[in-house]
C-alpha positions in Angstrom: 24.0 -49.1 206.1 21.9 -51.2 203.7 22.7 -54.9 203.5 23.3 -56.5 200.1 21.4 -59.6 199.4 21.3 -62.3 196.7 18.6 -63.9 194.6 15.7 -65.4 196.3 14.7 -69.0 195.6 11.8 -67.8 193.5 14.0 -65.5 191.4 16.5 -68.3 191.0 13.9 -70.7 189.8 12.5 -68.1 187.3 16.0 -67.5 186.0 16.6 -71.2 185.5 13.3 -71.6 183.6 14.1 -68.6 181.4 17.6 -69.9 180.7 16.3 -73.4 179.9 13.8 -71.8 177.4 16.6 -69.8 175.7 18.9 -72.8 175.5 16.1 -75.0 174.1 15.4 -72.4 171.5 19.0 -72.2 170.5 19.3 -76.0 170.4 16.2 -76.2 168.3 17.5 -73.5 165.9 20.8 -75.4 165.6 19.1 -78.6 164.8 16.8 -76.9 162.3 19.8 -75.2 160.6 21.7 -78.5 160.6 18.8 -80.3 159.0 18.3 -77.5 156.4 22.0 -77.6 155.6 21.9 -81.4 155.1 18.8 -81.0 152.9 20.4 -78.3 150.8 23.6 -80.3 150.4 21.5 -83.3 149.4 19.7 -81.3 146.8 22.9 -79.8 145.5 24.5 -83.2 145.3 21.6 -84.6 143.3 21.7 -81.8 140.8 25.4 -82.2 140.4 25.2 -85.9 140.0 22.4 -85.6 137.4 24.4 -83.0 135.4 27.5 -85.1 135.3 25.7 -88.3 134.5 23.7 -86.8 131.6 26.8 -85.0 130.3 28.9 -88.2 130.2 26.1 -90.1 128.4 25.1 -87.3 126.0 28.7 -86.6 125.0 29.2 -90.2 123.9 25.7 -90.5 122.3 26.4 -87.4 120.2 29.6 -89.0 118.9 27.9 -92.4 118.2 28.1 -93.6 114.6 30.9 -91.1 113.6 32.9 -92.7 110.8 34.7 -89.7 109.4 33.0 -88.3 106.4 31.8 -91.8 105.5 28.2 -92.0 106.8 26.5 -95.0 105.3 26.8 -98.0 107.7 25.1 -100.3 105.1 28.3 -100.2 103.0 30.8 -100.5 105.8 33.2 -103.3 104.9 35.4 -105.5 107.1 38.2 -107.9 106.5 36.9 -110.0 109.4 35.0 -112.9 108.1 32.2 -113.7 108.7 31.2 -110.2 109.8 29.5 -111.7 112.9 33.0 -112.3 114.3 33.5 -108.6 114.8 34.2 -108.2 118.5 31.7 -106.2 120.5 34.0 -103.3 121.2 34.8 -102.8 117.5 31.5 -103.5 115.8 31.1 -100.1 114.2 28.3 -101.3 112.0 26.1 -100.0 114.8 26.7 -96.6 116.5 24.2 -97.3 119.2 23.0 -100.5 120.9 20.8 -100.7 123.9 19.3 -103.3 126.3 15.9 -102.8 127.9 15.3 -104.2 131.4 12.3 -106.3 130.8 12.2 -108.5 134.0 14.1 -109.5 137.1 17.6 -109.6 135.9 16.4 -109.9 132.3 17.3 -107.6 129.4 15.9 -107.5 125.9 17.9 -107.9 123.6 19.7 -110.4 125.9 23.1 -109.4 127.3 24.1 -113.0 127.9 27.0 -113.9 125.6 26.8 -110.4 124.0 28.2 -107.9 126.5 31.9 -108.4 127.2 31.7 -110.1 130.6 34.3 -110.9 133.3 33.3 -112.6 136.5 34.6 -115.4 138.7 34.4 -117.9 135.9 36.5 -116.0 133.5 36.0 -113.9 130.4 33.1 -114.2 128.0 33.1 -112.2 124.7 36.0 -110.1 125.9 38.4 -109.0 123.2 41.9 -109.9 124.3 45.1 -109.3 122.4 47.8 -112.0 122.3 49.7 -109.9 124.8 46.7 -110.0 127.2 45.3 -106.5 126.7 41.6 -106.5 127.5 41.8 -109.7 129.6 39.7 -109.5 132.8 38.3 -106.1 131.8 34.8 -107.1 130.9 31.7 -106.1 132.9 30.6 -108.3 135.8 27.0 -108.4 134.6 25.8 -109.9 137.9 26.4 -106.5 139.5 24.2 -104.6 137.1 21.1 -103.5 139.0 18.0 -105.3 137.7 15.4 -103.0 136.2 18.0 -100.6 134.9 18.8 -100.1 131.2 22.2 -100.5 129.4 23.5 -98.5 126.4 26.6 -98.8 124.2 27.9 -96.2 121.8 30.6 -96.7 119.2 32.4 -94.2 116.9 35.6 -93.7 115.0 38.1 -91.5 116.8 38.3 -87.9 115.5 42.1 -88.1 115.7 42.9 -89.4 112.3 46.2 -90.6 110.7 46.2 -89.6 107.1 47.5 -91.9 104.4 50.9 -90.8 103.2 50.6 -92.8 100.0 48.0 -94.6 98.0 46.8 -98.1 99.1 46.0 -99.9 95.9 45.4 -103.5 94.8 49.1 -104.4 95.2 49.9 -106.4 98.3 51.0 -103.3 100.4 50.4 -102.2 103.9 48.9 -98.7 104.6 51.6 -96.1 105.3 50.1 -93.2 107.3 51.5 -89.9 108.6 51.4 -89.5 112.3 52.1 -86.7 114.7 53.9 -86.3 118.0 52.2 -88.3 120.8 50.4 -90.7 118.5 48.9 -93.5 120.7 45.4 -94.0 119.3 45.7 -97.7 118.5 48.2 -100.5 118.9 49.1 -103.9 117.4 46.1 -106.3 117.3 43.5 -103.6 117.6 40.8 -103.2 115.0 40.7 -99.9 113.2 38.8 -98.1 110.5 40.3 -97.0 107.2 38.0 -94.5 105.5 37.4 -91.7 103.1 34.1 -90.1 102.1 33.0 -92.9 99.8 34.0 -96.1 101.6 35.3 -97.5 104.9 36.8 -100.9 106.0 37.4 -102.3 109.5 40.7 -104.3 109.6 43.0 -105.6 112.2 46.5 -104.1 112.8 49.0 -107.0 112.8 52.2 -104.9 112.9 53.3 -101.3 113.3 56.7 -100.2 111.9 58.1 -98.6 113.9 56.1 -99.9 116.9 55.0 -96.8 118.7 52.7 -98.4 121.2 52.9 -96.7 124.5 55.5 -94.2 123.3 54.1 -90.7 123.7 57.5 -89.1 122.8 57.5 -90.5 119.3 58.4 -87.9 116.7 56.3 -87.0 113.7 57.0 -89.6 110.9 55.4 -92.1 108.7 54.0 -95.3 110.2 53.5 -98.5 108.3 50.4 -100.3 109.6 50.7 -104.0 109.0 47.8 -106.1 107.8 48.6 -109.9 107.8 45.9 -112.3 106.5 47.1 -115.3 108.6 44.2 -117.1 110.2 45.5 -116.9 113.8 42.2 -116.6 115.7 38.5 -116.1 115.1 38.8 -112.4 114.7 42.0 -112.3 112.6 41.7 -111.2 109.1 41.1 -114.3 107.1 39.9 -113.2 103.7 41.6 -111.1 100.9 44.2 -108.4 101.5 42.8 -105.1 102.7 43.7 -103.4 99.4 41.7 -106.1 97.6 38.6 -105.0 99.5 39.0 -101.3 98.8 41.5 -99.0 97.2 42.3 -95.8 99.2 44.1 -92.7 98.1 45.9 -90.1 100.1 42.6 -88.4 101.1 41.8 -91.4 103.3 42.7 -91.9 107.0 42.9 -94.5 109.7 41.1 -94.0 112.9 40.9 -96.0 116.2 37.4 -97.3 117.1 36.0 -96.1 120.4 33.2 -97.7 122.4 31.5 -96.9 125.7 28.9 -99.0 127.7 26.9 -97.3 130.5 25.2 -99.2 133.3 24.1 -98.9 136.9 25.8 -101.0 139.6 26.8 -100.6 143.3 29.6 -98.1 143.8 32.9 -98.5 145.5 32.3 -96.1 148.4 30.0 -95.9 151.4 27.7 -93.1 152.6 27.2 -91.6 156.1 25.3 -94.7 157.2 28.0 -97.1 156.0 25.8 -98.3 153.1 27.0 -98.7 149.5 25.2 -96.2 147.1 24.4 -97.2 143.5 26.5 -95.5 140.8 26.7 -94.9 137.1 29.5 -97.0 135.5 31.1 -96.9 132.1 33.3 -99.4 130.3 35.4 -97.8 127.6 37.2 -99.8 124.9 39.5 -102.5 126.2 39.8 -100.9 129.7 38.0 -102.1 132.8 34.7 -100.6 133.9 35.1 -97.3 135.8 32.7 -95.7 138.3 31.6 -92.3 137.0 29.0 -90.8 139.2 27.9 -91.8 142.7 24.3 -91.7 143.6 22.7 -92.7 140.3 20.2 -95.4 141.1 18.3 -95.8 137.9 18.9 -95.5 134.1 16.0 -95.6 131.7 16.4 -95.1 127.9 14.0 -94.6 125.0 15.1 -94.5 121.4 13.7 -92.1 118.8 13.1 -94.2 115.6 13.0 -92.5 112.2 10.6 -94.6 110.1 10.2 -92.3 107.1 13.7 -91.2 106.4 13.3 -87.5 107.3 15.9 -87.6 110.1 13.2 -86.9 112.8 11.9 -89.4 115.3 8.4 -90.8 114.6 8.2 -92.8 117.8 10.1 -93.5 121.0 10.5 -97.1 122.0 12.5 -99.2 124.4 15.5 -101.2 123.1 13.3 -104.3 122.9 11.2 -102.7 120.2 14.1 -101.4 118.0 14.1 -103.1 114.7 17.2 -101.5 113.1 19.7 -99.7 115.3 20.8 -97.5 112.4 17.3 -96.0 112.3 17.8 -94.3 115.7 18.1 -90.5 115.5 17.5 -89.4 119.1 18.0 -90.9 122.5 15.9 -89.9 125.6 17.8 -90.6 128.8 16.2 -90.6 132.2 18.4 -90.9 135.4 17.2 -91.1 139.0 19.7 -89.7 141.3 19.8 -89.5 145.1 21.5 -87.5 147.9 23.8 -90.4 148.7 23.6 -89.6 152.5 20.6 -89.8 154.8 18.9 -86.4 155.0 15.7 -87.6 156.6 13.7 -87.8 153.4 10.7 -90.1 153.2 10.8 -91.2 149.5 11.0 -94.9 148.8 14.1 -96.3 147.0 13.6 -97.0 143.3 14.5 -100.7 143.6 13.2 -101.4 147.1 15.0 -102.5 150.2 16.2 -105.8 148.7 18.5 -103.9 146.4 19.1 -100.6 148.3 19.8 -100.3 152.0 16.8 -99.1 154.0 16.7 -97.9 157.6 16.3 -100.9 159.9 12.6 -101.7 160.4 11.6 -99.2 157.7 10.8 -99.2 154.0 12.8 -95.9 153.4 16.4 -95.0 153.4 16.2 -91.3 154.2 17.7 -90.3 150.9 16.3 -87.5 148.6 15.8 -88.6 145.0 14.8 -87.0 141.8 14.4 -87.9 138.2 16.1 -86.0 135.4 15.5 -86.4 131.6 17.4 -85.3 128.5 16.7 -85.9 124.9 19.9 -86.1 122.7 20.2 -85.8 119.0 22.6 -88.1 117.2 24.9 -86.2 115.0 26.1 -89.1 112.9 23.1 -91.3 112.2 23.3 -93.0 108.9 
């Protein structure tokens, strides 16, 4: 009878070596697949971030300067006197305004005392109603990333309340027809009354009935009050609205919308525990909101029409724009990153003093890419 026998020491050693080679190959394949997956996820995230960022900005840029069928900003009236007292959020004389980063924490035109700002010292240039709406909702300009541009768009809302009766030179308040769910503006907001020939910005001092915050209001007429009492610097303190312009029933009243885009640190953290930069937007009287994580740079050029043919003759930074109403196109460039470390070797746009690099290194391991889009203004004057 033949005896059974096991592996010899040599055979066992060979088996261990072969097994180790196979395991090492599998491990290497797993690591490679994992790195590829992280890389693909990073690339996908960058494309998604760029798409969302450019979509948010382009949507508001295309609406900039809309004033109903009234298109000439040079003849836009206001009952606010002097006109320089128009609050930033409601200054519909300019559909677009931008600020070019021209130095370390410096923007031209200056943002100091111009942008609505809220920081530890309080509010500066922030429009606040007597009831407190808007208070504390300015931009903390100290968080805006140096070297990144800022852009503001303004337009009249496309939701219009039509006049139900003529507003003439008699001391009357506008009576407008509203629909269910009307909540476009409220008491103490500045609004635009307009037809195809003229438009006037005025301040709502009363609403009868007061429908503020009541989405269940039924369709009815709404009387929009316009008091001329000089209560504060932006209260109407010249002649009655009807004395400025007469409006027939083809006119309408619209809320004024404004959006300011900027880059600042986000509210989340990435896989390394670091805070990515994000695209932010302040809309109207609300506080700034984080829109898109992973946007680390915003650069804007403005297409200026110098000969009146509605086509850009040159592209310049905000610091070289002479008249904001001459802008017909806006070229937006965003630099987006993968948010998480994927082992990339590109240097961060703003360096390790602003962005978080790997310890002892001048890189952060993030993928990054630049995306550019040119946007045509639909409502340039």
